[in-house]
C-alpha positions in Angstrom: 35.4 13.3 11.8 32.5 11.0 11.8 28.9 13.1 10.5 27.1 12.9 13.7 30.3 14.7 15.4 31.0 17.0 12.5 27.3 17.8 12.0 27.1 18.6 15.9 30.1 21.0 15.8 29.3 22.6 12.6 25.7 23.2 13.6 26.4 24.4 17.2 29.3 26.9 15.5 26.9 28.1 12.8 23.7 28.7 15.2 25.8 30.3 17.9 27.3 32.7 15.2 23.9 33.4 13.9 22.4 34.1 17.6 25.5 36.2 18.5 25.2 38.3 15.3 21.7 39.2 16.1 23.3 41.5 18.7 21.0 41.0 21.5 22.4 42.0 24.8 20.6 39.7 27.0 21.4 36.8 25.1 25.1 37.7 24.5 25.3 38.4 28.3 23.7 34.9 29.1 26.4 33.2 26.7 29.1 35.0 28.4 27.9 33.8 32.0 27.8 30.3 30.4 31.6 30.5 29.3 32.7 32.2 32.5 30.9 29.6 34.7 33.5 26.9 33.1 36.6 28.8 33.5 39.0 27.4 36.4 38.2 28.9 39.9 37.6 27.2 43.3 36.8 24.3 41.0 38.8 23.3 38.2 37.6 23.0 34.6 37.6 19.0 34.7 35.2 19.3 37.6 32.8 22.0 36.4 32.7 19.8 33.0 31.6 16.7 35.2 29.1 18.9 36.7 27.8 20.1 33.5 27.4 16.5 32.3 25.5 15.4 35.3 23.0 18.3 35.1 22.6 17.9 31.3 21.7 14.2 31.7 19.1 15.2 34.4 17.7 17.7 32.6 17.5 15.5 29.4 19.3 17.9 27.2 20.9 15.7 24.2 23.1 18.7 22.7 24.2 19.5 26.2 25.1 16.0 26.8 27.2 15.9 23.6 29.0 19.2 24.5 29.9 18.4 27.8 31.0 15.2 26.7 33.5 16.4 24.1 34.7 19.2 26.8 35.1 16.5 29.6 37.2 14.4 27.3 39.2 17.6 26.4 39.5 18.1 29.9 41.2 14.8 30.5 38.2 12.9 32.0 38.5 9.1 31.2 35.6 6.7 30.0 35.7 5.1 33.4 35.1 8.5 35.3 32.4 9.4 32.6 30.4 6.3 33.4 30.5 7.1 36.7 29.2 10.4 36.0 26.5 8.8 34.2 25.7 6.7 37.1 25.2 9.8 39.0 22.9 11.4 36.7 21.0 8.0 36.3 20.5 8.0 40.2 19.6 11.6 40.4 17.4 11.4 37.4 15.8 8.1 37.3 14.7 5.9 34.9 13.9 8.5 32.5 17.4 9.3 31.8 18.0 5.9 30.1 17.4 7.1 26.7 19.7 9.8 26.9 22.4 7.5 28.8 22.1 5.4 25.5 22.7 8.4 23.1 25.5 9.6 25.4 27.3 6.2 25.2 26.7 6.2 21.6 28.4 9.7 21.2 31.1 8.8 23.5 32.0 5.9 21.3 32.0 8.0 18.2 33.9 11.0 20.0 36.6 8.2 20.9 36.8 6.6 17.5 37.2 9.8 15.8 40.1 10.8 18.3 41.6 7.4 17.8 41.5 7.6 13.8 42.9 11.2 14.3 45.8 10.0 16.4 46.4 7.3 14.2 46.7 9.5 11.0 49.1 11.8 12.9 51.1 8.8 13.7 51.4 7.5 9.9 
């Protein structure tokens, strides 16, 4: 796994564990609501993750963007669909989203390269 992806996932897990182990009821409940929100319901997981990606882009949260790119890819969202998601975010958020768009595309490329390398490793 590339350093950026590995670092992101490792830091996210480490800090989530640290935060949740603090045993703060309000924080735990918020994390639970976040988890429940992305479960399938009237909207499927793929749709919810695409919505999460748009919101993250507009709110300009690079960690959230990276997370939702990974979740979108896991839910079967194609790169072409992701670029349409980016276009919605750009339209809603305006030009201030462009720097986050650049980082999002770089993260997407790293994610795809890592997945490709993992898949090739399985076929050897």
